[in-house]
PyMOL Python script that loads the backbone (N, CA, C, O; Angstrom):
from pymol import cmd

cmd.read_pdbstr("""\
ATOM      1  N   UNK A   1     -35.709 169.043 158.991  1.00  0.00           N
ATOM      2  CA  UNK A   1     -35.885 170.749 159.949  1.00  0.00           C
ATOM      3  C   UNK A   1     -37.503 170.248 160.693  1.00  0.00           C
ATOM      4  O   UNK A   1     -38.624 170.574 160.305  1.00  0.00           O
ATOM      5  N   UNK A   2     -37.171 169.468 161.725  1.00  0.00           N
ATOM      6  CA  UNK A   2     -38.024 169.351 162.677  1.00  0.00           C
ATOM      7  C   UNK A   2     -38.820 170.444 163.676  1.00  0.00           C
ATOM      8  O   UNK A   2     -38.378 171.044 164.656  1.00  0.00           O
ATOM      9  N   UNK A   3     -40.458 170.490 162.929  1.00  0.00           N
ATOM     10  CA  UNK A   3     -40.865 171.884 164.396  1.00  0.00           C
ATOM     11  C   UNK A   3     -41.210 170.827 165.209  1.00  0.00           C
ATOM     12  O   UNK A   3     -40.937 169.628 165.145  1.00  0.00           O
ATOM     13  N   UNK A   4     -42.042 171.668 166.206  1.00  0.00           N
ATOM     14  CA  UNK A   4     -43.215 170.278 167.115  1.00  0.00           C
ATOM     15  C   UNK A   4     -43.895 171.559 168.159  1.00  0.00           C
ATOM     16  O   UNK A   4     -43.375 171.948 169.204  1.00  0.00           O
ATOM     17  N   UNK A   5     -44.737 171.892 167.766  1.00  0.00           N
ATOM     18  CA  UNK A   5     -45.639 172.700 168.548  1.00  0.00           C
ATOM     19  C   UNK A   5     -46.570 172.502 169.640  1.00  0.00           C
ATOM     20  O   UNK A   5     -47.419 171.633 169.445  1.00  0.00           O
ATOM     21  N   UNK A   6     -46.593 173.027 170.585  1.00  0.00           N
ATOM     22  CA  UNK A   6     -46.803 172.331 171.759  1.00  0.00           C
ATOM     23  C   UNK A   6     -47.595 173.338 173.126  1.00  0.00           C
ATOM     24  O   UNK A   6     -46.882 174.025 173.857  1.00  0.00           O
ATOM     25  N   UNK A   7     -48.667 173.300 173.252  1.00  0.00           N
ATOM     26  CA  UNK A   7     -49.538 173.962 173.289  1.00  0.00           C
ATOM     27  C   UNK A   7     -49.366 173.906 174.585  1.00  0.00           C
ATOM     28  O   UNK A   7     -49.467 172.814 175.145  1.00  0.00           O
ATOM     29  N   UNK A   8     -48.974 175.455 175.556  1.00  0.00           N
ATOM     30  CA  UNK A   8     -48.682 175.511 176.708  1.00  0.00           C
ATOM     31  C   UNK A   8     -50.067 175.229 177.988  1.00  0.00           C
ATOM     32  O   UNK A   8     -50.076 174.461 178.950  1.00  0.00           O
ATOM     33  N   UNK A   9     -51.301 176.354 177.413  1.00  0.00           N
ATOM     34  CA  UNK A   9     -52.273 175.808 178.222  1.00  0.00           C
ATOM     35  C   UNK A   9     -52.776 174.779 178.755  1.00  0.00           C
ATOM     36  O   UNK A   9     -53.591 174.711 179.675  1.00  0.00           O
ATOM     37  N   UNK A  10     -52.022 173.548 177.859  1.00  0.00           N
ATOM     38  CA  UNK A  10     -52.989 172.377 178.124  1.00  0.00           C
ATOM     39  C   UNK A  10     -51.772 171.435 179.055  1.00  0.00           C
ATOM     40  O   UNK A  10     -51.764 170.220 178.855  1.00  0.00           O
ATOM     41  N   UNK A  11     -50.958 171.911 179.865  1.00  0.00           N
ATOM     42  CA  UNK A  11     -50.160 170.797 181.052  1.00  0.00           C
ATOM     43  C   UNK A  11     -50.979 171.802 182.080  1.00  0.00           C
ATOM     44  O   UNK A  11     -51.886 172.634 182.093  1.00  0.00           O
ATOM     45  N   UNK A  12     -49.689 170.909 183.224  1.00  0.00           N
ATOM     46  CA  UNK A  12     -50.299 171.402 184.936  1.00  0.00           C
ATOM     47  C   UNK A  12     -49.848 172.805 185.535  1.00  0.00           C
ATOM     48  O   UNK A  12     -48.749 173.357 185.485  1.00  0.00           O
ATOM     49  N   UNK A  13     -50.821 173.132 186.009  1.00  0.00           N
ATOM     50  CA  UNK A  13     -50.791 174.048 186.971  1.00  0.00           C
ATOM     51  C   UNK A  13     -49.131 174.415 187.811  1.00  0.00           C
ATOM     52  O   UNK A  13     -48.509 173.412 188.164  1.00  0.00           O
ATOM     53  N   UNK A  14     -48.735 175.254 187.986  1.00  0.00           N
ATOM     54  CA  UNK A  14     -47.492 175.231 188.695  1.00  0.00           C
ATOM     55  C   UNK A  14     -47.376 176.473 189.874  1.00  0.00           C
ATOM     56  O   UNK A  14     -47.569 177.688 189.916  1.00  0.00           O
ATOM     57  N   UNK A  15     -47.128 175.863 190.393  1.00  0.00           N
ATOM     58  CA  UNK A  15     -47.211 177.175 191.810  1.00  0.00           C
ATOM     59  C   UNK A  15     -46.443 177.517 192.963  1.00  0.00           C
ATOM     60  O   UNK A  15     -46.342 176.692 193.871  1.00  0.00           O
ATOM     61  N   UNK A  16     -45.986 178.437 193.025  1.00  0.00           N
ATOM     62  CA  UNK A  16     -44.228 178.265 194.277  1.00  0.00           C
ATOM     63  C   UNK A  16     -44.756 179.952 194.579  1.00  0.00           C
ATOM     64  O   UNK A  16     -45.488 180.689 193.918  1.00  0.00           O
ATOM     65  N   UNK A  17     -43.876 180.203 196.137  1.00  0.00           N
ATOM     66  CA  UNK A  17     -42.989 180.615 196.494  1.00  0.00           C
ATOM     67  C   UNK A  17     -42.335 181.368 196.375  1.00  0.00           C
ATOM     68  O   UNK A  17     -41.222 180.843 196.367  1.00  0.00           O
ATOM     69  N   UNK A  18     -42.259 182.249 196.276  1.00  0.00           N
ATOM     70  CA  UNK A  18     -41.218 183.124 195.730  1.00  0.00           C
ATOM     71  C   UNK A  18     -39.818 183.481 197.617  1.00  0.00           C
ATOM     72  O   UNK A  18     -40.059 183.983 198.715  1.00  0.00           O
ATOM     73  N   UNK A  19     -38.868 183.038 197.164  1.00  0.00           N
ATOM     74  CA  UNK A  19     -38.336 183.898 199.033  1.00  0.00           C
ATOM     75  C   UNK A  19     -37.493 184.853 198.744  1.00  0.00           C
ATOM     76  O   UNK A  19     -36.285 184.739 198.952  1.00  0.00           O
ATOM     77  N   UNK A  20     -37.865 185.561 198.397  1.00  0.00           N
ATOM     78  CA  UNK A  20     -37.225 188.015 198.467  1.00  0.00           C
ATOM     79  C   UNK A  20     -35.335 187.958 199.119  1.00  0.00           C
ATOM     80  O   UNK A  20     -34.291 188.382 198.624  1.00  0.00           O
ATOM     81  N   UNK A  21     -35.612 187.298 200.278  1.00  0.00           N
ATOM     82  CA  UNK A  21     -34.217 187.298 200.880  1.00  0.00           C
ATOM     83  C   UNK A  21     -32.989 186.490 200.321  1.00  0.00           C
ATOM     84  O   UNK A  21     -31.799 186.724 200.535  1.00  0.00           O
ATOM     85  N   UNK A  22     -33.721 185.160 199.307  1.00  0.00           N
ATOM     86  CA  UNK A  22     -32.744 184.358 199.483  1.00  0.00           C
ATOM     87  C   UNK A  22     -31.458 184.484 199.205  1.00  0.00           C
ATOM     88  O   UNK A  22     -30.533 183.808 199.654  1.00  0.00           O
ATOM     89  N   UNK A  23     -31.409 185.504 198.336  1.00  0.00           N
ATOM     90  CA  UNK A  23     -29.493 186.596 197.821  1.00  0.00           C
ATOM     91  C   UNK A  23     -29.690 187.236 198.165  1.00  0.00           C
ATOM     92  O   UNK A  23     -30.669 187.927 197.884  1.00  0.00           O
ATOM     93  N   UNK A  24     -28.449 187.542 199.469  1.00  0.00           N
ATOM     94  CA  UNK A  24     -28.250 188.793 199.868  1.00  0.00           C
ATOM     95  C   UNK A  24     -26.815 189.078 198.954  1.00  0.00           C
ATOM     96  O   UNK A  24     -25.688 188.588 199.031  1.00  0.00           O
ATOM     97  N   UNK A  25     -27.351 189.989 198.162  1.00  0.00           N
ATOM     98  CA  UNK A  25     -25.407 191.123 197.579  1.00  0.00           C
ATOM     99  C   UNK A  25     -25.130 191.584 199.122  1.00  0.00           C
ATOM    100  O   UNK A  25     -25.936 191.905 199.996  1.00  0.00           O
ATOM    101  N   UNK A  26     -23.603 191.497 199.149  1.00  0.00           N
ATOM    102  CA  UNK A  26     -22.911 193.188 199.677  1.00  0.00           C
ATOM    103  C   UNK A  26     -23.536 194.179 199.271  1.00  0.00           C
ATOM    104  O   UNK A  26     -23.867 194.533 198.139  1.00  0.00           O
ATOM    105  N   UNK A  27     -23.777 194.912 200.954  1.00  0.00           N
ATOM    106  CA  UNK A  27     -24.657 196.256 200.192  1.00  0.00           C
ATOM    107  C   UNK A  27     -24.150 196.751 199.406  1.00  0.00           C
ATOM    108  O   UNK A  27     -24.929 196.768 198.453  1.00  0.00           O
ATOM    109  N   UNK A  28     -22.717 197.498 199.002  1.00  0.00           N
ATOM    110  CA  UNK A  28     -22.016 197.902 197.214  1.00  0.00           C
ATOM    111  C   UNK A  28     -22.704 197.561 195.920  1.00  0.00           C
ATOM    112  O   UNK A  28     -22.845 198.277 194.929  1.00  0.00           O
ATOM    113  N   UNK A  29     -23.144 196.202 196.145  1.00  0.00           N
ATOM    114  CA  UNK A  29     -22.974 195.625 195.077  1.00  0.00           C
ATOM    115  C   UNK A  29     -24.649 195.312 194.087  1.00  0.00           C
ATOM    116  O   UNK A  29     -25.255 194.257 194.276  1.00  0.00           O
ATOM    117  N   UNK A  30     -25.097 196.199 193.257  1.00  0.00           N
ATOM    118  CA  UNK A  30     -26.210 196.094 192.795  1.00  0.00           C
ATOM    119  C   UNK A  30     -26.650 195.527 191.501  1.00  0.00           C
ATOM    120  O   UNK A  30     -26.328 195.968 190.397  1.00  0.00           O
ATOM    121  N   UNK A  31     -27.644 194.207 191.804  1.00  0.00           N
ATOM    122  CA  UNK A  31     -27.394 193.153 190.218  1.00  0.00           C
ATOM    123  C   UNK A  31     -27.542 193.574 189.214  1.00  0.00           C
ATOM    124  O   UNK A  31     -26.861 193.206 188.256  1.00  0.00           O
ATOM    125  N   UNK A  32     -29.035 195.007 189.084  1.00  0.00           N
ATOM    126  CA  UNK A  32     -29.697 195.638 188.387  1.00  0.00           C
ATOM    127  C   UNK A  32     -30.286 194.246 187.268  1.00  0.00           C
ATOM    128  O   UNK A  32     -30.705 193.218 187.800  1.00  0.00           O
ATOM    129  N   UNK A  33     -30.255 194.366 185.829  1.00  0.00           N
ATOM    130  CA  UNK A  33     -30.546 193.221 185.043  1.00  0.00           C
ATOM    131  C   UNK A  33     -29.349 192.011 184.977  1.00  0.00           C
ATOM    132  O   UNK A  33     -28.131 192.172 185.043  1.00  0.00           O
ATOM    133  N   UNK A  34     -30.180 190.639 184.810  1.00  0.00           N
ATOM    134  CA  UNK A  34     -29.659 189.631 185.069  1.00  0.00           C
ATOM    135  C   UNK A  34     -29.882 189.074 183.664  1.00  0.00           C
ATOM    136  O   UNK A  34     -30.977 189.016 183.104  1.00  0.00           O
ATOM    137  N   UNK A  35     -28.546 188.614 183.091  1.00  0.00           N
ATOM    138  CA  UNK A  35     -29.006 187.421 181.905  1.00  0.00           C
ATOM    139  C   UNK A  35     -28.972 186.092 182.103  1.00  0.00           C
ATOM    140  O   UNK A  35     -29.166 185.330 181.156  1.00  0.00           O
ATOM    141  N   UNK A  36     -28.707 185.609 183.424  1.00  0.00           N
ATOM    142  CA  UNK A  36     -29.433 183.751 183.204  1.00  0.00           C
ATOM    143  C   UNK A  36     -28.809 183.554 184.734  1.00  0.00           C
ATOM    144  O   UNK A  36     -27.749 184.114 185.015  1.00  0.00           O
ATOM    145  N   UNK A  37     -29.391 182.872 185.548  1.00  0.00           N
ATOM    146  CA  UNK A  37     -28.686 181.763 186.763  1.00  0.00           C
ATOM    147  C   UNK A  37     -28.581 180.828 186.487  1.00  0.00           C
ATOM    148  O   UNK A  37     -29.655 180.473 186.002  1.00  0.00           O
ATOM    149  N   UNK A  38     -27.699 179.846 186.462  1.00  0.00           N
ATOM    150  CA  UNK A  38     -26.839 178.872 186.660  1.00  0.00           C
ATOM    151  C   UNK A  38     -26.613 177.772 188.336  1.00  0.00           C
ATOM    152  O   UNK A  38     -26.019 178.079 189.370  1.00  0.00           O
ATOM    153  N   UNK A  39     -27.148 176.853 188.085  1.00  0.00           N
ATOM    154  CA  UNK A  39     -26.773 175.826 189.610  1.00  0.00           C
ATOM    155  C   UNK A  39     -25.697 174.538 189.388  1.00  0.00           C
ATOM    156  O   UNK A  39     -26.218 173.593 188.796  1.00  0.00           O
ATOM    157  N   UNK A  40     -24.700 174.404 189.654  1.00  0.00           N
ATOM    158  CA  UNK A  40     -23.721 173.208 189.329  1.00  0.00           C
ATOM    159  C   UNK A  40     -23.948 171.806 189.992  1.00  0.00           C
ATOM    160  O   UNK A  40     -25.076 171.478 190.359  1.00  0.00           O
ATOM    161  N   UNK A  41     -23.481 171.452 190.056  1.00  0.00           N
ATOM    162  CA  UNK A  41     -23.507 169.842 190.964  1.00  0.00           C
ATOM    163  C   UNK A  41     -23.271 169.770 192.041  1.00  0.00           C
ATOM    164  O   UNK A  41     -23.455 168.782 192.751  1.00  0.00           O
ATOM    165  N   UNK A  42     -22.546 171.437 192.555  1.00  0.00           N
ATOM    166  CA  UNK A  42     -21.855 171.203 193.838  1.00  0.00           C
ATOM    167  C   UNK A  42     -23.439 172.219 194.715  1.00  0.00           C
ATOM    168  O   UNK A  42     -23.445 172.232 195.946  1.00  0.00           O
ATOM    169  N   UNK A  43     -24.170 172.682 194.235  1.00  0.00           N
ATOM    170  CA  UNK A  43     -25.625 173.266 194.139  1.00  0.00           C
ATOM    171  C   UNK A  43     -25.227 174.483 194.752  1.00  0.00           C
ATOM    172  O   UNK A  43     -25.566 174.935 195.846  1.00  0.00           O
ATOM    173  N   UNK A  44     -24.227 175.095 193.636  1.00  0.00           N
ATOM    174  CA  UNK A  44     -23.445 176.920 193.814  1.00  0.00           C
ATOM    175  C   UNK A  44     -24.211 178.090 192.722  1.00  0.00           C
ATOM    176  O   UNK A  44     -23.978 177.929 191.524  1.00  0.00           O
ATOM    177  N   UNK A  45     -24.763 178.800 192.977  1.00  0.00           N
ATOM    178  CA  UNK A  45     -25.519 179.264 191.833  1.00  0.00           C
ATOM    179  C   UNK A  45     -24.746 181.024 191.427  1.00  0.00           C
ATOM    180  O   UNK A  45     -24.331 181.865 192.224  1.00  0.00           O
ATOM    181  N   UNK A  46     -24.792 181.071 189.941  1.00  0.00           N
ATOM    182  CA  UNK A  46     -24.019 181.615 189.175  1.00  0.00           C
ATOM    183  C   UNK A  46     -25.495 182.697 188.270  1.00  0.00           C
ATOM    184  O   UNK A  46     -26.287 182.647 187.329  1.00  0.00           O
ATOM    185  N   UNK A  47     -25.039 183.585 189.433  1.00  0.00           N
ATOM    186  CA  UNK A  47     -26.136 185.060 187.936  1.00  0.00           C
ATOM    187  C   UNK A  47     -24.719 185.473 187.107  1.00  0.00           C
ATOM    188  O   UNK A  47     -23.546 185.682 187.418  1.00  0.00           O
ATOM    189  N   UNK A  48     -25.745 185.466 185.526  1.00  0.00           N
ATOM    190  CA  UNK A  48     -24.808 186.244 185.242  1.00  0.00           C
ATOM    191  C   UNK A  48     -25.253 187.955 184.425  1.00  0.00           C
ATOM    192  O   UNK A  48     -24.360 188.749 184.130  1.00  0.00           O
TER     193      UNK A  48
END
""", "prot")
cmd.dss("prot")
cmd.show_as("cartoon", "prot")
cmd.util.cbc("prot")
cmd.orient("prot")
């Protein structure tokens, strides 16, 4: 068994801007809690 410890504080700081209007589901659909998000090679987004 191989165990690797990584210090999360040693990496570079990342910043981003969120686009809250990026994913607009239909008005009668509520996403609720999301288990996972994936993107395929065609840049299609899947929300589970």
